[in-house]
N, CA, C and O atoms as a GROMACS GRO file, in nm:
protein
  320
    1UNK      N    1   0.083  -0.119   0.000
    1UNK     CA    2   0.000   0.000   0.000
    1UNK      C    3   0.087   0.124   0.000
    1UNK      O    4   0.196   0.126   0.058
    2UNK      N    5   0.038   0.226  -0.066
    2UNK     CA    6   0.110   0.353  -0.069
    2UNK      C    7   0.059   0.442   0.043
    2UNK      O    8  -0.029   0.402   0.120
    3UNK      N    9   0.114   0.561   0.053
    3UNK     CA   10   0.077   0.653   0.160
    3UNK      C   11  -0.069   0.696   0.152
    3UNK      O   12  -0.134   0.714   0.255
    4UNK      N   13  -0.120   0.712   0.033
    4UNK     CA   14  -0.258   0.756   0.017
    4UNK      C   15  -0.352   0.637   0.027
    4UNK      O   16  -0.327   0.533  -0.033
    5UNK      N   17  -0.461   0.652   0.103
    5UNK     CA   18  -0.558   0.542   0.114
    5UNK      C   19  -0.615   0.507  -0.024
    5UNK      O   20  -0.644   0.594  -0.105
    6UNK      N   21  -0.629   0.379  -0.047
    6UNK     CA   22  -0.686   0.333  -0.173
    6UNK      C   23  -0.585   0.313  -0.283
    6UNK      O   24  -0.617   0.253  -0.386
    7UNK      N   25  -0.464   0.362  -0.266
    7UNK     CA   26  -0.359   0.342  -0.366
    7UNK      C   27  -0.276   0.221  -0.326
    7UNK      O   28  -0.217   0.218  -0.218
    8UNK      N   29  -0.272   0.126  -0.412
    8UNK     CA   30  -0.194   0.006  -0.382
    8UNK      C   31  -0.137  -0.049  -0.511
    8UNK      O   32  -0.188  -0.022  -0.620
    9UNK      N   33  -0.032  -0.128  -0.497
    9UNK     CA   34   0.030  -0.194  -0.610
    9UNK      C   35   0.020  -0.344  -0.583
    9UNK      O   36   0.060  -0.392  -0.476
   10UNK      N   37  -0.031  -0.416  -0.679
   10UNK     CA   38  -0.041  -0.562  -0.664
   10UNK      C   39   0.066  -0.627  -0.749
   10UNK      O   40   0.085  -0.593  -0.866
   11UNK      N   41   0.136  -0.721  -0.688
   11UNK     CA   42   0.245  -0.792  -0.756
   11UNK      C   43   0.223  -0.941  -0.734
   11UNK      O   44   0.198  -0.984  -0.622
   12UNK      N   45   0.233  -1.018  -0.840
   12UNK     CA   46   0.221  -1.163  -0.826
   12UNK      C   47   0.354  -1.219  -0.778
   12UNK      O   48   0.457  -1.152  -0.784
   13UNK      N   49   0.351  -1.342  -0.731
   13UNK     CA   50   0.476  -1.407  -0.690
   13UNK      C   51   0.571  -1.418  -0.808
   13UNK      O   52   0.692  -1.400  -0.793
   14UNK      N   53   0.518  -1.446  -0.925
   14UNK     CA   54   0.602  -1.457  -1.046
   14UNK      C   55   0.669  -1.324  -1.079
   14UNK      O   56   0.788  -1.320  -1.110
   15UNK      N   57   0.593  -1.216  -1.073
   15UNK     CA   58   0.651  -1.084  -1.099
   15UNK      C   59   0.758  -1.050  -0.996
   15UNK      O   60   0.862  -0.994  -1.031
   16UNK      N   61   0.733  -1.083  -0.870
   16UNK     CA   62   0.831  -1.057  -0.765
   16UNK      C   63   0.958  -1.140  -0.788
   16UNK      O   64   1.069  -1.090  -0.770
   17UNK      N   65   0.941  -1.265  -0.827
   17UNK     CA   66   1.057  -1.350  -0.855
   17UNK      C   67   1.138  -1.294  -0.972
   17UNK      O   68   1.261  -1.288  -0.964
   18UNK      N   69   1.071  -1.252  -1.079
   18UNK     CA   70   1.141  -1.197  -1.195
   18UNK      C   71   1.217  -1.069  -1.158
   18UNK      O   72   1.332  -1.051  -1.199
   19UNK      N   73   1.154  -0.982  -1.083
   19UNK     CA   74   1.218  -0.858  -1.040
   19UNK      C   75   1.336  -0.889  -0.948
   19UNK      O   76   1.442  -0.826  -0.959
   20UNK      N   77   1.318  -0.983  -0.858
   20UNK     CA   78   1.426  -1.023  -0.766
   20UNK      C   79   1.546  -1.077  -0.842
   20UNK      O   80   1.660  -1.040  -0.813
   21UNK      N   81   1.522  -1.163  -0.940
   21UNK     CA   82   1.632  -1.219  -1.020
   21UNK      C   83   1.703  -1.111  -1.101
   21UNK      O   84   1.826  -1.111  -1.110
   22UNK      N   85   1.627  -1.020  -1.160
   22UNK     CA   86   1.688  -0.910  -1.236
   22UNK      C   87   1.776  -0.824  -1.146
   22UNK      O   88   1.887  -0.787  -1.184
   23UNK      N   89   1.725  -0.790  -1.027
   23UNK     CA   90   1.803  -0.709  -0.934
   23UNK      C   91   1.927  -0.784  -0.886
   23UNK      O   92   2.035  -0.725  -0.874
   24UNK      N   93   1.912  -0.913  -0.858
   24UNK     CA   94   2.027  -0.993  -0.816
   24UNK      C   95   2.135  -0.996  -0.923
   24UNK      O   96   2.254  -0.982  -0.892
   25UNK      N   97   2.095  -1.013  -1.048
   25UNK     CA   98   2.192  -1.012  -1.158
   25UNK      C   99   2.257  -0.876  -1.174
   25UNK      O  100   2.376  -0.866  -1.202
   26UNK      N  101   2.179  -0.770  -1.155
   26UNK     CA  102   2.235  -0.635  -1.163
   26UNK      C  103   2.338  -0.613  -1.052
   26UNK      O  104   2.445  -0.558  -1.076
   27UNK      N  105   2.305  -0.657  -0.931
   27UNK     CA  106   2.399  -0.643  -0.820
   27UNK      C  107   2.528  -0.720  -0.849
   27UNK      O  108   2.638  -0.670  -0.823
   28UNK      N  109   2.515  -0.840  -0.903
   28UNK     CA  110   2.634  -0.920  -0.934
   28UNK      C  111   2.718  -0.853  -1.043
   28UNK      O  112   2.840  -0.854  -1.036
   29UNK      N  113   2.653  -0.795  -1.144
   29UNK     CA  114   2.727  -0.723  -1.248
   29UNK      C  115   2.800  -0.602  -1.191
   29UNK      O  116   2.903  -0.560  -1.244
   30UNK      N  117   2.747  -0.546  -1.083
   30UNK     CA  118   2.812  -0.432  -1.018
   30UNK      C  119   2.921  -0.475  -0.921
   30UNK      O  120   2.986  -0.391  -0.858
   31UNK      N  121   2.942  -0.605  -0.910
   31UNK     CA  122   3.051  -0.656  -0.827
   31UNK      C  123   3.011  -0.699  -0.686
   31UNK      O  124   3.097  -0.733  -0.606
   32UNK      N  125   2.882  -0.698  -0.656
   32UNK     CA  126   2.837  -0.742  -0.523
   32UNK      C  127   2.842  -0.894  -0.520
   32UNK      O  128   2.794  -0.961  -0.611
   33UNK      N  129   2.900  -0.947  -0.412
   33UNK     CA  130   2.910  -1.093  -0.400
   33UNK      C  131   2.875  -1.137  -0.258
   33UNK      O  132   2.849  -1.054  -0.171
   34UNK      N  133   2.874  -1.266  -0.238
   34UNK     CA  134   2.840  -1.324  -0.109
   34UNK      C  135   2.924  -1.260   0.002
   34UNK      O  136   3.046  -1.250  -0.010
   35UNK      N  137   2.856  -1.218   0.109
   35UNK     CA  138   2.925  -1.159   0.222
   35UNK      C  139   2.941  -1.008   0.216
   35UNK      O  140   2.972  -0.945   0.317
   36UNK      N  141   2.921  -0.949   0.098
   36UNK     CA  142   2.929  -0.803   0.088
   36UNK      C  143   2.813  -0.739   0.163
   36UNK      O  144   2.710  -0.803   0.187
   37UNK      N  145   2.831  -0.613   0.200
   37UNK     CA  146   2.727  -0.540   0.271
   37UNK      C  147   2.660  -0.442   0.176
   37UNK      O  148   2.728  -0.369   0.103
   38UNK      N  149   2.527  -0.441   0.178
   38UNK     CA  150   2.448  -0.354   0.091
   38UNK      C  151   2.350  -0.277   0.178
   38UNK      O  152   2.286  -0.336   0.265
   39UNK      N  153   2.339  -0.146   0.155
   39UNK     CA  154   2.239  -0.066   0.224
   39UNK      C  155   2.129  -0.030   0.125
   39UNK      O  156   2.157   0.020   0.016
   40UNK      N  157   2.006  -0.057   0.162
   40UNK     CA  158   1.891  -0.031   0.076
   40UNK      C  159   1.819   0.092   0.130
   40UNK      O  160   1.776   0.095   0.246
   41UNK      N  161   1.806   0.192   0.046
   41UNK     CA  162   1.744   0.318   0.086
   41UNK      C  163   1.638   0.354  -0.017
   41UNK      O  164   1.660   0.442  -0.101
   42UNK      N  165   1.525   0.289  -0.011
   42UNK     CA  166   1.413   0.317  -0.102
   42UNK      C  167   1.285   0.320  -0.019
   42UNK      O  168   1.280   0.260   0.088
   43UNK      N  169   1.184   0.388  -0.068
   43UNK     CA  170   1.057   0.390   0.006
   43UNK      C  171   0.993   0.251   0.006
   43UNK      O  172   1.026   0.168  -0.079
   44UNK      N  173   0.903   0.225   0.099
   44UNK     CA  174   0.836   0.095   0.102
   44UNK      C  175   0.758   0.072  -0.027
   44UNK      O  176   0.661   0.144  -0.055
   45UNK      N  177   0.799  -0.026  -0.105
   45UNK     CA  178   0.734  -0.057  -0.231
   45UNK      C  179   0.781  -0.197  -0.274
   45UNK      O  180   0.869  -0.254  -0.210
   46UNK      N  181   0.724  -0.251  -0.379
   46UNK     CA  182   0.768  -0.383  -0.425
   46UNK      C  183   0.918  -0.386  -0.458
   46UNK      O  184   0.982  -0.489  -0.440
   47UNK      N  185   0.973  -0.275  -0.507
   47UNK     CA  186   1.116  -0.270  -0.538
   47UNK      C  187   1.200  -0.291  -0.412
   47UNK      O  188   1.305  -0.356  -0.418
   48UNK      N  189   1.156  -0.237  -0.300
   48UNK     CA  190   1.230  -0.256  -0.175
   48UNK      C  191   1.230  -0.403  -0.134
   48UNK      O  192   1.332  -0.457  -0.093
   49UNK      N  193   1.115  -0.466  -0.146
   49UNK     CA  194   1.105  -0.609  -0.110
   49UNK      C  195   1.193  -0.692  -0.203
   49UNK      O  196   1.266  -0.779  -0.157
   50UNK      N  197   1.186  -0.664  -0.332
   50UNK     CA  198   1.268  -0.739  -0.428
   50UNK      C  199   1.417  -0.715  -0.404
   50UNK      O  200   1.497  -0.806  -0.421
   51UNK      N  201   1.454  -0.594  -0.363
   51UNK     CA  202   1.595  -0.564  -0.334
   51UNK      C  203   1.645  -0.646  -0.216
   51UNK      O  204   1.757  -0.699  -0.220
   52UNK      N  205   1.564  -0.656  -0.112
   52UNK     CA  206   1.603  -0.737   0.004
   52UNK      C  207   1.616  -0.884  -0.035
   52UNK      O  208   1.711  -0.952   0.004
   53UNK      N  209   1.520  -0.933  -0.112
   53UNK     CA  210   1.524  -1.072  -0.156
   53UNK      C  211   1.642  -1.099  -0.249
   53UNK      O  212   1.703  -1.206  -0.243
   54UNK      N  213   1.676  -1.002  -0.334
   54UNK     CA  214   1.790  -1.017  -0.425
   54UNK      C  215   1.920  -1.028  -0.347
   54UNK      O  216   2.006  -1.111  -0.378
   55UNK      N  217   1.934  -0.945  -0.244
   55UNK     CA  218   2.055  -0.952  -0.160
   55UNK      C  219   2.064  -1.088  -0.092
   55UNK      O  220   2.171  -1.150  -0.089
   56UNK      N  221   1.953  -1.134  -0.038
   56UNK     CA  222   1.952  -1.265   0.028
   56UNK      C  223   1.983  -1.375  -0.073
   56UNK      O  224   2.053  -1.471  -0.040
   57UNK      N  225   1.933  -1.362  -0.193
   57UNK     CA  226   1.952  -1.463  -0.297
   57UNK      C  227   2.099  -1.479  -0.335
   57UNK      O  228   2.144  -1.590  -0.362
   58UNK      N  229   2.175  -1.368  -0.338
   58UNK     CA  230   2.317  -1.377  -0.375
   58UNK      C  231   2.407  -1.387  -0.253
   58UNK      O  232   2.529  -1.401  -0.266
   59UNK      N  233   2.349  -1.380  -0.133
   59UNK     CA  234   2.427  -1.398  -0.011
   59UNK      C  235   2.489  -1.270   0.043
   59UNK      O  236   2.579  -1.276   0.126
   60UNK      N  237   2.441  -1.155  -0.004
   60UNK     CA  238   2.492  -1.028   0.047
   60UNK      C  239   2.413  -0.988   0.171
   60UNK      O  240   2.292  -1.006   0.177
   61UNK      N  241   2.482  -0.935   0.268
   61UNK     CA  242   2.418  -0.887   0.390
   61UNK      C  243   2.356  -0.751   0.358
   61UNK      O  244   2.423  -0.665   0.300
   62UNK      N  245   2.231  -0.731   0.396
   62UNK     CA  246   2.168  -0.604   0.363
   62UNK      C  247   2.109  -0.537   0.487
   62UNK      O  248   2.069  -0.603   0.583
   63UNK      N  249   2.105  -0.404   0.481
   63UNK     CA  250   2.041  -0.324   0.585
   63UNK      C  251   1.947  -0.227   0.514
   63UNK      O  252   1.979  -0.174   0.408
   64UNK      N  253   1.832  -0.206   0.572
   64UNK     CA  254   1.733  -0.115   0.514
   64UNK      C  255   1.728   0.009   0.601
   64UNK      O  256   1.712   0.000   0.722
   65UNK      N  257   1.741   0.126   0.537
   65UNK     CA  258   1.735   0.252   0.610
   65UNK      C  259   1.622   0.338   0.552
   65UNK      O  260   1.590   0.328   0.434
   66UNK      N  261   1.564   0.420   0.635
   66UNK     CA  262   1.456   0.508   0.596
   66UNK      C  263   1.509   0.619   0.507
   66UNK      O  264   1.611   0.681   0.540
   67UNK      N  265   1.444   0.645   0.397
   67UNK     CA  266   1.493   0.742   0.299
   67UNK      C  267   1.479   0.887   0.346
   67UNK      O  268   1.531   0.977   0.280
   68UNK      N  269   1.411   0.912   0.457
   68UNK     CA  270   1.388   1.048   0.503
   68UNK      C  271   1.498   1.106   0.591
   68UNK      O  272   1.485   1.219   0.638
   69UNK      N  273   1.606   1.031   0.617
   69UNK     CA  274   1.714   1.082   0.701
   69UNK      C  275   1.796   1.187   0.627
   69UNK      O  276   1.801   1.187   0.504
   70UNK      N  277   1.860   1.275   0.701
   70UNK     CA  278   1.953   1.370   0.641
   70UNK      C  279   2.075   1.293   0.591
   70UNK      O  280   2.096   1.177   0.627
   71UNK      N  281   2.154   1.358   0.507
   71UNK     CA  282   2.272   1.293   0.451
   71UNK      C  283   2.368   1.247   0.561
   71UNK      O  284   2.424   1.137   0.553
   72UNK      N  285   2.387   1.330   0.663
   72UNK     CA  286   2.478   1.294   0.773
   72UNK      C  287   2.424   1.175   0.853
   72UNK      O  288   2.499   1.083   0.884
   73UNK      N  289   2.295   1.177   0.885
   73UNK     CA  290   2.234   1.066   0.958
   73UNK      C  291   2.239   0.937   0.878
   73UNK      O  292   2.264   0.830   0.932
   74UNK      N  293   2.214   0.950   0.749
   74UNK     CA  294   2.219   0.834   0.662
   74UNK      C  295   2.360   0.776   0.657
   74UNK      O  296   2.377   0.654   0.664
   75UNK      N  297   2.461   0.862   0.646
   75UNK     CA  298   2.601   0.816   0.644
   75UNK      C  299   2.636   0.743   0.774
   75UNK      O  300   2.704   0.641   0.770
   76UNK      N  301   2.589   0.796   0.888
   76UNK     CA  302   2.615   0.728   1.017
   76UNK      C  303   2.553   0.589   1.019
   76UNK      O  304   2.616   0.494   1.065
   77UNK      N  305   2.433   0.578   0.971
   77UNK     CA  306   2.365   0.448   0.971
   77UNK      C  307   2.432   0.350   0.877
   77UNK      O  308   2.442   0.231   0.908
   78UNK      N  309   2.478   0.398   0.764
   78UNK     CA  310   2.546   0.310   0.669
   78UNK      C  311   2.677   0.260   0.730
   78UNK      O  312   2.710   0.142   0.718
   79UNK      N  313   2.752   0.349   0.796
   79UNK     CA  314   2.877   0.306   0.860
   79UNK      C  315   2.851   0.205   0.971
   79UNK      O  316   2.929   0.111   0.988
   80UNK      N  317   2.742   0.222   1.046
   80UNK     CA  318   2.709   0.129   1.154
   80UNK      C  319   2.679  -0.008   1.094
   80UNK      O  320   2.648  -0.102   1.168
   0.00000   0.00000   0.00000
């Protein structure tokens, strides 16, 4: 569901799997591998879920941070 009532995005399991695999392949092409750390900073949406699943699929450790933090706060959280 989005912030506004009545607005929602529906995704099938197949669509989620396809998006997850595409993101996983993109991460691997960017050099992310098993054991690497990835920070995900996107609003709550199907892309965020697929990003977390893609990291898990390739064995990368991931952390999710809220996109509304200031640059300094975000940098602190990423370092942590």
